[in-house]
ChimeraX commands (.cxc) that place a marker at each C-alpha (Angstrom):
marker #1 position 83.64,131.09,95.92 radius 0.5
marker #1 position 81.97,130.44,99.27 radius 0.5
marker #1 position 81.95,132.96,102.12 radius 0.5
marker #1 position 81.70,132.25,105.83 radius 0.5
marker #1 position 78.90,133.31,108.17 radius 0.5
marker #1 position 78.97,130.47,110.73 radius 0.5
marker #1 position 81.32,127.57,111.66 radius 0.5
marker #1 position 79.97,125.11,109.10 radius 0.5
marker #1 position 80.24,127.68,106.31 radius 0.5
marker #1 position 83.77,128.51,107.43 radius 0.5
marker #1 position 84.73,124.82,107.13 radius 0.5
marker #1 position 83.01,124.56,103.76 radius 0.5
marker #1 position 84.94,127.60,102.58 radius 0.5
marker #1 position 88.05,125.45,102.75 radius 0.5
marker #1 position 86.51,122.06,102.00 radius 0.5
marker #1 position 84.75,123.06,98.78 radius 0.5
marker #1 position 87.63,125.23,97.60 radius 0.5
marker #1 position 90.37,122.61,98.00 radius 0.5
marker #1 position 89.83,120.37,94.97 radius 0.5
marker #1 position 92.48,118.21,93.34 radius 0.5
marker #1 position 95.15,120.64,92.02 radius 0.5
marker #1 position 95.51,121.05,88.28 radius 0.5
marker #1 position 99.25,121.64,88.57 radius 0.5
marker #1 position 102.01,121.31,91.15 radius 0.5
marker #1 position 104.51,123.82,92.50 radius 0.5
marker #1 position 108.24,123.26,92.91 radius 0.5
marker #1 position 109.06,120.56,95.46 radius 0.5
marker #1 position 110.57,121.78,98.75 radius 0.5
marker #1 position 113.64,119.79,99.90 radius 0.5
marker #1 position 113.19,118.10,103.26 radius 0.5
marker #1 position 116.32,119.82,104.55 radius 0.5
marker #1 position 114.48,123.15,104.36 radius 0.5
marker #1 position 111.76,121.89,106.71 radius 0.5
marker #1 position 113.88,120.68,109.60 radius 0.5
marker #1 position 113.32,122.35,112.93 radius 0.5
marker #1 position 116.27,124.17,114.48 radius 0.5
marker #1 position 119.04,122.35,112.56 radius 0.5
marker #1 position 121.66,124.36,114.50 radius 0.5
marker #1 position 120.40,123.16,117.91 radius 0.5
marker #1 position 122.36,120.53,119.92 radius 0.5
marker #1 position 121.44,116.99,118.93 radius 0.5
marker #1 position 120.68,114.28,121.51 radius 0.5
marker #1 position 120.76,110.73,120.23 radius 0.5
marker #1 position 118.01,108.51,121.63 radius 0.5
marker #1 position 118.40,104.88,122.70 radius 0.5
marker #1 position 117.61,102.42,119.94 radius 0.5
marker #1 position 113.92,101.52,119.95 radius 0.5
marker #1 position 113.25,97.80,120.58 radius 0.5
marker #1 position 111.80,96.10,117.51 radius 0.5
marker #1 position 110.56,92.88,119.11 radius 0.5
marker #1 position 106.93,93.71,119.78 radius 0.5
marker #1 position 103.77,92.96,117.74 radius 0.5
marker #1 position 102.90,96.57,116.90 radius 0.5
marker #1 position 106.36,97.35,115.50 radius 0.5
marker #1 position 106.20,94.17,113.43 radius 0.5
marker #1 position 102.88,95.30,111.91 radius 0.5
marker #1 position 104.23,98.79,111.23 radius 0.5
marker #1 position 107.30,97.38,109.49 radius 0.5
marker #1 position 105.17,95.16,107.26 radius 0.5
marker #1 position 102.66,97.86,106.31 radius 0.5
marker #1 position 103.30,99.23,102.85 radius 0.5
marker #1 position 101.17,100.72,100.09 radius 0.5
marker #1 position 100.05,98.06,97.60 radius 0.5
marker #1 position 99.26,99.01,94.03 radius 0.5
marker #1 position 98.65,95.60,92.49 radius 0.5
marker #1 position 95.86,93.60,94.10 radius 0.5
marker #1 position 95.12,90.01,93.12 radius 0.5
marker #1 position 91.71,88.71,92.14 radius 0.5
marker #1 position 91.09,86.47,95.17 radius 0.5
marker #1 position 88.12,85.92,97.45 radius 0.5
marker #1 position 88.20,87.59,100.87 radius 0.5
marker #1 position 86.53,85.75,103.78 radius 0.5
marker #1 position 83.59,87.65,105.29 radius 0.5
marker #1 position 85.24,87.46,108.70 radius 0.5
marker #1 position 88.18,89.47,107.33 radius 0.5
marker #1 position 85.86,92.26,106.21 radius 0.5
marker #1 position 84.23,92.19,109.64 radius 0.5
marker #1 position 87.63,92.47,111.34 radius 0.5
marker #1 position 88.70,95.37,109.14 radius 0.5
marker #1 position 85.54,97.35,109.86 radius 0.5
marker #1 position 85.69,96.58,113.55 radius 0.5
marker #1 position 89.31,97.70,113.72 radius 0.5
marker #1 position 88.42,100.99,112.10 radius 0.5
marker #1 position 85.59,102.12,114.32 radius 0.5
marker #1 position 84.09,99.13,116.12 radius 0.5
marker #1 position 82.65,99.54,119.62 radius 0.5
marker #1 position 84.67,97.92,122.40 radius 0.5
marker #1 position 82.69,98.95,125.47 radius 0.5
marker #1 position 81.60,101.98,127.47 radius 0.5
marker #1 position 83.80,104.67,129.02 radius 0.5
marker #1 position 82.86,106.73,132.05 radius 0.5
marker #1 position 84.22,110.27,131.90 radius 0.5
marker #1 position 83.27,112.89,134.50 radius 0.5
marker #1 position 80.17,110.93,135.47 radius 0.5
marker #1 position 78.92,110.41,131.92 radius 0.5
marker #1 position 79.08,107.27,129.82 radius 0.5
marker #1 position 80.45,107.30,126.28 radius 0.5
marker #1 position 80.90,104.63,123.64 radius 0.5
marker #1 position 84.39,103.21,123.60 radius 0.5
marker #1 position 85.56,102.56,120.04 radius 0.5
marker #1 position 88.74,101.30,118.47 radius 0.5
marker #1 position 89.63,104.80,117.30 radius 0.5
marker #1 position 89.61,108.07,119.27 radius 0.5
marker #1 position 87.16,110.90,118.70 radius 0.5
marker #1 position 87.06,114.42,120.10 radius 0.5
marker #1 position 84.33,114.57,122.71 radius 0.5
marker #1 position 83.23,111.04,121.83 radius 0.5
marker #1 position 81.14,112.55,119.02 radius 0.5
marker #1 position 82.31,110.31,116.14 radius 0.5
marker #1 position 81.58,112.39,113.03 radius 0.5
marker #1 position 83.08,109.71,110.74 radius 0.5
marker #1 position 80.91,107.26,108.82 radius 0.5
marker #1 position 82.32,104.34,106.83 radius 0.5
marker #1 position 81.09,103.14,103.46 radius 0.5
marker #1 position 82.64,100.06,101.86 radius 0.5
marker #1 position 82.44,99.01,98.21 radius 0.5
marker #1 position 83.04,95.27,97.93 radius 0.5
marker #1 position 83.64,92.51,95.41 radius 0.5
marker #1 position 84.68,88.87,95.77 radius 0.5
marker #1 position 83.87,88.81,99.49 radius 0.5
marker #1 position 82.68,85.36,100.54 radius 0.5
marker #1 position 78.94,85.24,101.19 radius 0.5
marker #1 position 78.39,88.94,100.42 radius 0.5
marker #1 position 76.84,90.30,97.23 radius 0.5
marker #1 position 79.16,92.76,95.50 radius 0.5
marker #1 position 78.17,96.37,95.96 radius 0.5
marker #1 position 78.29,99.44,98.19 radius 0.5
marker #1 position 77.44,99.21,101.88 radius 0.5
marker #1 position 77.29,101.50,104.90 radius 0.5
marker #1 position 78.74,100.15,108.14 radius 0.5
marker #1 position 76.74,100.41,111.37 radius 0.5
marker #1 position 79.14,99.93,114.31 radius 0.5
marker #1 position 76.48,99.76,117.04 radius 0.5
marker #1 position 74.98,96.58,115.61 radius 0.5
marker #1 position 78.17,95.60,113.71 radius 0.5
marker #1 position 76.39,95.16,110.40 radius 0.5
marker #1 position 75.98,96.53,106.90 radius 0.5
marker #1 position 73.24,98.51,105.16 radius 0.5
marker #1 position 73.24,97.93,101.40 radius 0.5
marker #1 position 73.36,101.22,99.50 radius 0.5
marker #1 position 73.82,100.36,95.80 radius 0.5
marker #1 position 75.52,98.06,93.29 radius 0.5
marker #1 position 78.68,100.21,93.07 radius 0.5
marker #1 position 81.85,98.05,93.14 radius 0.5
marker #1 position 85.44,99.33,93.42 radius 0.5
marker #1 position 85.81,99.58,89.64 radius 0.5
marker #1 position 82.97,102.11,89.59 radius 0.5
marker #1 position 85.12,104.47,91.67 radius 0.5
marker #1 position 88.18,104.45,89.39 radius 0.5
marker #1 position 87.22,107.52,87.36 radius 0.5
marker #1 position 86.34,109.44,90.53 radius 0.5
marker #1 position 89.67,108.42,92.05 radius 0.5
marker #1 position 91.59,110.18,89.27 radius 0.5
marker #1 position 91.85,107.00,87.18 radius 0.5
marker #1 position 93.81,105.19,89.91 radius 0.5
marker #1 position 93.06,101.73,88.57 radius 0.5
marker #1 position 95.25,100.04,91.18 radius 0.5
marker #1 position 92.02,99.25,93.02 radius 0.5
marker #1 position 90.24,97.24,90.31 radius 0.5
marker #1 position 90.95,93.90,92.01 radius 0.5
marker #1 position 90.69,95.11,95.61 radius 0.5
marker #1 position 88.11,93.25,97.67 radius 0.5
marker #1 position 87.08,96.34,99.60 radius 0.5
marker #1 position 87.26,100.08,99.07 radius 0.5
marker #1 position 86.59,101.87,102.37 radius 0.5
marker #1 position 85.38,105.45,102.04 radius 0.5
marker #1 position 85.48,107.59,105.18 radius 0.5
marker #1 position 82.94,110.39,105.28 radius 0.5
marker #1 position 82.10,113.01,107.87 radius 0.5
marker #1 position 78.86,114.46,109.19 radius 0.5
marker #1 position 80.62,117.69,110.11 radius 0.5
marker #1 position 78.10,119.15,112.55 radius 0.5
marker #1 position 78.48,116.21,114.93 radius 0.5
marker #1 position 81.82,117.71,115.94 radius 0.5
marker #1 position 81.21,121.31,114.99 radius 0.5
marker #1 position 78.11,121.62,117.18 radius 0.5
marker #1 position 80.53,121.49,120.14 radius 0.5
marker #1 position 83.86,122.65,118.76 radius 0.5
marker #1 position 82.84,125.12,116.07 radius 0.5
marker #1 position 85.13,125.35,113.05 radius 0.5
marker #1 position 87.79,123.40,114.95 radius 0.5
marker #1 position 85.52,120.39,114.67 radius 0.5
marker #1 position 86.35,120.24,110.96 radius 0.5
marker #1 position 90.00,119.59,111.83 radius 0.5
marker #1 position 88.97,116.87,114.24 radius 0.5
marker #1 position 86.99,115.13,111.48 radius 0.5
marker #1 position 90.09,115.04,109.24 radius 0.5
marker #1 position 92.22,113.65,112.05 radius 0.5
marker #1 position 89.68,110.99,112.94 radius 0.5
marker #1 position 89.42,109.76,109.36 radius 0.5
marker #1 position 93.18,109.20,109.55 radius 0.5
marker #1 position 92.89,107.30,112.83 radius 0.5
marker #1 position 90.36,104.88,111.38 radius 0.5
marker #1 position 92.23,104.46,108.12 radius 0.5
marker #1 position 95.46,103.53,109.90 radius 0.5
marker #1 position 93.63,100.99,112.08 radius 0.5
marker #1 position 92.28,99.32,108.95 radius 0.5
marker #1 position 95.72,99.32,107.31 radius 0.5
marker #1 position 97.30,97.64,110.34 radius 0.5
marker #1 position 94.51,95.06,110.57 radius 0.5
marker #1 position 95.04,94.34,106.87 radius 0.5
marker #1 position 98.68,93.52,107.63 radius 0.5
marker #1 position 97.60,91.27,110.49 radius 0.5
marker #1 position 95.29,89.40,108.09 radius 0.5
marker #1 position 97.95,89.03,105.40 radius 0.5
marker #1 position 96.27,91.60,103.14 radius 0.5
marker #1 position 97.54,94.71,101.41 radius 0.5
marker #1 position 96.20,98.24,101.60 radius 0.5
marker #1 position 96.42,101.52,99.71 radius 0.5
marker #1 position 95.41,104.88,101.18 radius 0.5
marker #1 position 93.94,107.33,98.66 radius 0.5
marker #1 position 93.35,111.01,99.32 radius 0.5
marker #1 position 93.16,112.22,95.73 radius 0.5
marker #1 position 89.67,112.11,94.23 radius 0.5
marker #1 position 86.95,114.26,92.69 radius 0.5
marker #1 position 84.90,115.09,95.78 radius 0.5
marker #1 position 81.47,115.59,94.30 radius 0.5
marker #1 position 81.81,112.56,92.07 radius 0.5
marker #1 position 82.57,110.29,95.04 radius 0.5
marker #1 position 79.83,111.94,97.10 radius 0.5
marker #1 position 77.35,111.30,94.30 radius 0.5
marker #1 position 78.21,107.59,94.18 radius 0.5
marker #1 position 77.73,107.40,97.95 radius 0.5
marker #1 position 74.45,109.31,97.78 radius 0.5
marker #1 position 75.50,112.11,100.16 radius 0.5
marker #1 position 75.29,115.90,99.69 radius 0.5
marker #1 position 79.01,116.73,99.86 radius 0.5
marker #1 position 78.44,119.66,102.24 radius 0.5
marker #1 position 76.88,118.59,105.53 radius 0.5
marker #1 position 78.08,115.04,104.85 radius 0.5
marker #1 position 81.14,114.56,102.64 radius 0.5
marker #1 position 83.84,112.06,101.67 radius 0.5
marker #1 position 87.29,112.64,103.19 radius 0.5
marker #1 position 89.53,109.63,102.59 radius 0.5
marker #1 position 89.69,106.15,101.02 radius 0.5
marker #1 position 91.52,102.89,101.70 radius 0.5
marker #1 position 91.57,99.93,99.32 radius 0.5
marker #1 position 92.24,96.48,100.79 radius 0.5
marker #1 position 92.78,93.11,99.14 radius 0.5
marker #1 position 95.12,90.22,98.44 radius 0.5
marker #1 position 98.49,90.94,96.84 radius 0.5
marker #1 position 101.50,89.16,95.49 radius 0.5
marker #1 position 104.55,88.96,97.77 radius 0.5
marker #1 position 106.54,90.28,94.81 radius 0.5
marker #1 position 104.61,93.56,95.08 radius 0.5
marker #1 position 106.57,94.65,98.18 radius 0.5
marker link #1:1,2 radius 0.2
marker link #1:2,3 radius 0.2
marker link #1:3,4 radius 0.2
marker link #1:4,5 radius 0.2
marker link #1:5,6 radius 0.2
marker link #1:6,7 radius 0.2
marker link #1:7,8 radius 0.2
marker link #1:8,9 radius 0.2
marker link #1:9,10 radius 0.2
marker link #1:10,11 radius 0.2
marker link #1:11,12 radius 0.2
marker link #1:12,13 radius 0.2
marker link #1:13,14 radius 0.2
marker link #1:14,15 radius 0.2
marker link #1:15,16 radius 0.2
marker link #1:16,17 radius 0.2
marker link #1:17,18 radius 0.2
marker link #1:18,19 radius 0.2
marker link #1:19,20 radius 0.2
marker link #1:20,21 radius 0.2
marker link #1:21,22 radius 0.2
marker link #1:22,23 radius 0.2
marker link #1:23,24 radius 0.2
marker link #1:24,25 radius 0.2
marker link #1:25,26 radius 0.2
marker link #1:26,27 radius 0.2
marker link #1:27,28 radius 0.2
marker link #1:28,29 radius 0.2
marker link #1:29,30 radius 0.2
marker link #1:30,31 radius 0.2
marker link #1:31,32 radius 0.2
marker link #1:32,33 radius 0.2
marker link #1:33,34 radius 0.2
marker link #1:34,35 radius 0.2
marker link #1:35,36 radius 0.2
marker link #1:36,37 radius 0.2
marker link #1:37,38 radius 0.2
marker link #1:38,39 radius 0.2
marker link #1:39,40 radius 0.2
marker link #1:40,41 radius 0.2
marker link #1:41,42 radius 0.2
marker link #1:42,43 radius 0.2
marker link #1:43,44 radius 0.2
marker link #1:44,45 radius 0.2
marker link #1:45,46 radius 0.2
marker link #1:46,47 radius 0.2
marker link #1:47,48 radius 0.2
marker link #1:48,49 radius 0.2
marker link #1:49,50 radius 0.2
marker link #1:50,51 radius 0.2
marker link #1:51,52 radius 0.2
marker link #1:52,53 radius 0.2
marker link #1:53,54 radius 0.2
marker link #1:54,55 radius 0.2
marker link #1:55,56 radius 0.2
marker link #1:56,57 radius 0.2
marker link #1:57,58 radius 0.2
marker link #1:58,59 radius 0.2
marker link #1:59,60 radius 0.2
marker link #1:60,61 radius 0.2
marker link #1:61,62 radius 0.2
marker link #1:62,63 radius 0.2
marker link #1:63,64 radius 0.2
marker link #1:64,65 radius 0.2
marker link #1:65,66 radius 0.2
marker link #1:66,67 radius 0.2
marker link #1:67,68 radius 0.2
marker link #1:68,69 radius 0.2
marker link #1:69,70 radius 0.2
marker link #1:70,71 radius 0.2
marker link #1:71,72 radius 0.2
marker link #1:72,73 radius 0.2
marker link #1:73,74 radius 0.2
marker link #1:74,75 radius 0.2
marker link #1:75,76 radius 0.2
marker link #1:76,77 radius 0.2
marker link #1:77,78 radius 0.2
marker link #1:78,79 radius 0.2
marker link #1:79,80 radius 0.2
marker link #1:80,81 radius 0.2
marker link #1:81,82 radius 0.2
marker link #1:82,83 radius 0.2
marker link #1:83,84 radius 0.2
marker link #1:84,85 radius 0.2
marker link #1:85,86 radius 0.2
marker link #1:86,87 radius 0.2
marker link #1:87,88 radius 0.2
marker link #1:88,89 radius 0.2
marker link #1:89,90 radius 0.2
marker link #1:90,91 radius 0.2
marker link #1:91,92 radius 0.2
marker link #1:92,93 radius 0.2
marker link #1:93,94 radius 0.2
marker link #1:94,95 radius 0.2
marker link #1:95,96 radius 0.2
marker link #1:96,97 radius 0.2
marker link #1:97,98 radius 0.2
marker link #1:98,99 radius 0.2
marker link #1:99,100 radius 0.2
marker link #1:100,101 radius 0.2
marker link #1:101,102 radius 0.2
marker link #1:102,103 radius 0.2
marker link #1:103,104 radius 0.2
marker link #1:104,105 radius 0.2
marker link #1:105,106 radius 0.2
marker link #1:106,107 radius 0.2
marker link #1:107,108 radius 0.2
marker link #1:108,109 radius 0.2
marker link #1:109,110 radius 0.2
marker link #1:110,111 radius 0.2
marker link #1:111,112 radius 0.2
marker link #1:112,113 radius 0.2
marker link #1:113,114 radius 0.2
marker link #1:114,115 radius 0.2
marker link #1:115,116 radius 0.2
marker link #1:116,117 radius 0.2
marker link #1:117,118 radius 0.2
marker link #1:118,119 radius 0.2
marker link #1:119,120 radius 0.2
marker link #1:120,121 radius 0.2
marker link #1:121,122 radius 0.2
marker link #1:122,123 radius 0.2
marker link #1:123,124 radius 0.2
marker link #1:124,125 radius 0.2
marker link #1:125,126 radius 0.2
marker link #1:126,127 radius 0.2
marker link #1:127,128 radius 0.2
marker link #1:128,129 radius 0.2
marker link #1:129,130 radius 0.2
marker link #1:130,131 radius 0.2
marker link #1:131,132 radius 0.2
marker link #1:132,133 radius 0.2
marker link #1:133,134 radius 0.2
marker link #1:134,135 radius 0.2
marker link #1:135,136 radius 0.2
marker link #1:136,137 radius 0.2
marker link #1:137,138 radius 0.2
marker link #1:138,139 radius 0.2
marker link #1:139,140 radius 0.2
marker link #1:140,141 radius 0.2
marker link #1:141,142 radius 0.2
marker link #1:142,143 radius 0.2
marker link #1:143,144 radius 0.2
marker link #1:144,145 radius 0.2
marker link #1:145,146 radius 0.2
marker link #1:146,147 radius 0.2
marker link #1:147,148 radius 0.2
marker link #1:148,149 radius 0.2
marker link #1:149,150 radius 0.2
marker link #1:150,151 radius 0.2
marker link #1:151,152 radius 0.2
marker link #1:152,153 radius 0.2
marker link #1:153,154 radius 0.2
marker link #1:154,155 radius 0.2
marker link #1:155,156 radius 0.2
marker link #1:156,157 radius 0.2
marker link #1:157,158 radius 0.2
marker link #1:158,159 radius 0.2
marker link #1:159,160 radius 0.2
marker link #1:160,161 radius 0.2
marker link #1:161,162 radius 0.2
marker link #1:162,163 radius 0.2
marker link #1:163,164 radius 0.2
marker link #1:164,165 radius 0.2
marker link #1:165,166 radius 0.2
marker link #1:166,167 radius 0.2
marker link #1:167,168 radius 0.2
marker link #1:168,169 radius 0.2
marker link #1:169,170 radius 0.2
marker link #1:170,171 radius 0.2
marker link #1:171,172 radius 0.2
marker link #1:172,173 radius 0.2
marker link #1:173,174 radius 0.2
marker link #1:174,175 radius 0.2
marker link #1:175,176 radius 0.2
marker link #1:176,177 radius 0.2
marker link #1:177,178 radius 0.2
marker link #1:178,179 radius 0.2
marker link #1:179,180 radius 0.2
marker link #1:180,181 radius 0.2
marker link #1:181,182 radius 0.2
marker link #1:182,183 radius 0.2
marker link #1:183,184 radius 0.2
marker link #1:184,185 radius 0.2
marker link #1:185,186 radius 0.2
marker link #1:186,187 radius 0.2
marker link #1:187,188 radius 0.2
marker link #1:188,189 radius 0.2
marker link #1:189,190 radius 0.2
marker link #1:190,191 radius 0.2
marker link #1:191,192 radius 0.2
marker link #1:192,193 radius 0.2
marker link #1:193,194 radius 0.2
marker link #1:194,195 radius 0.2
marker link #1:195,196 radius 0.2
marker link #1:196,197 radius 0.2
marker link #1:197,198 radius 0.2
marker link #1:198,199 radius 0.2
marker link #1:199,200 radius 0.2
marker link #1:200,201 radius 0.2
marker link #1:201,202 radius 0.2
marker link #1:202,203 radius 0.2
marker link #1:203,204 radius 0.2
marker link #1:204,205 radius 0.2
marker link #1:205,206 radius 0.2
marker link #1:206,207 radius 0.2
marker link #1:207,208 radius 0.2
marker link #1:208,209 radius 0.2
marker link #1:209,210 radius 0.2
marker link #1:210,211 radius 0.2
marker link #1:211,212 radius 0.2
marker link #1:212,213 radius 0.2
marker link #1:213,214 radius 0.2
marker link #1:214,215 radius 0.2
marker link #1:215,216 radius 0.2
marker link #1:216,217 radius 0.2
marker link #1:217,218 radius 0.2
marker link #1:218,219 radius 0.2
marker link #1:219,220 radius 0.2
marker link #1:220,221 radius 0.2
marker link #1:221,222 radius 0.2
marker link #1:222,223 radius 0.2
marker link #1:223,224 radius 0.2
marker link #1:224,225 radius 0.2
marker link #1:225,226 radius 0.2
marker link #1:226,227 radius 0.2
marker link #1:227,228 radius 0.2
marker link #1:228,229 radius 0.2
marker link #1:229,230 radius 0.2
marker link #1:230,231 radius 0.2
marker link #1:231,232 radius 0.2
marker link #1:232,233 radius 0.2
marker link #1:233,234 radius 0.2
marker link #1:234,235 radius 0.2
marker link #1:235,236 radius 0.2
marker link #1:236,237 radius 0.2
marker link #1:237,238 radius 0.2
marker link #1:238,239 radius 0.2
marker link #1:239,240 radius 0.2
marker link #1:240,241 radius 0.2
marker link #1:241,242 radius 0.2
marker link #1:242,243 radius 0.2
marker link #1:243,244 radius 0.2
marker link #1:244,245 radius 0.2
marker link #1:245,246 radius 0.2
view
């Protein structure tokens, strides 16, 4: 058991002591979680459905049967750019910050993105780290999505995915300013980037699957990171799928 002496240790107290559960407790009915069920109810006007974002949201669904097809390199580039690509500079209170396609507390961007690929046109299969400032990839190792299956609790849905995105956090980037609260921001920001990638996948006619269940240290070892100062938080698999899947 870890004890806390400073903000990073406080975050690690939770992070390292929240592994995949070995058993599950009784499910809580949704009716028990509703807020103020006795309060007066005000019906809202029906939300218009005829806009591009709503169309993407309606088509997004978790895919658990990817097809063995080749993904164009430009599609991988679009997915990574959607997640955390740079789209300009922002001036806030006289200072300039990178503008990216996902928000970040204080513009500190603690999230890093690794992507394990296979059957991507013009790209050797393996594990890469994405560099948004130059919009390019650093090759890390030969690890393909199949090599992550055991670490992902035997979730073999991903064996034919073209790309497995793994979102990691360098915690002190946020915590140096926000203390232990920065750990929460890192979790939120991984979700922002993951959803952007899922919506871009829909736009490209691809399927996606978000995965939060995995053996932390096993995934961290594959990525080559220490699992404490820099650790895996979330995964998204993307690839082609049969229309019968949905």
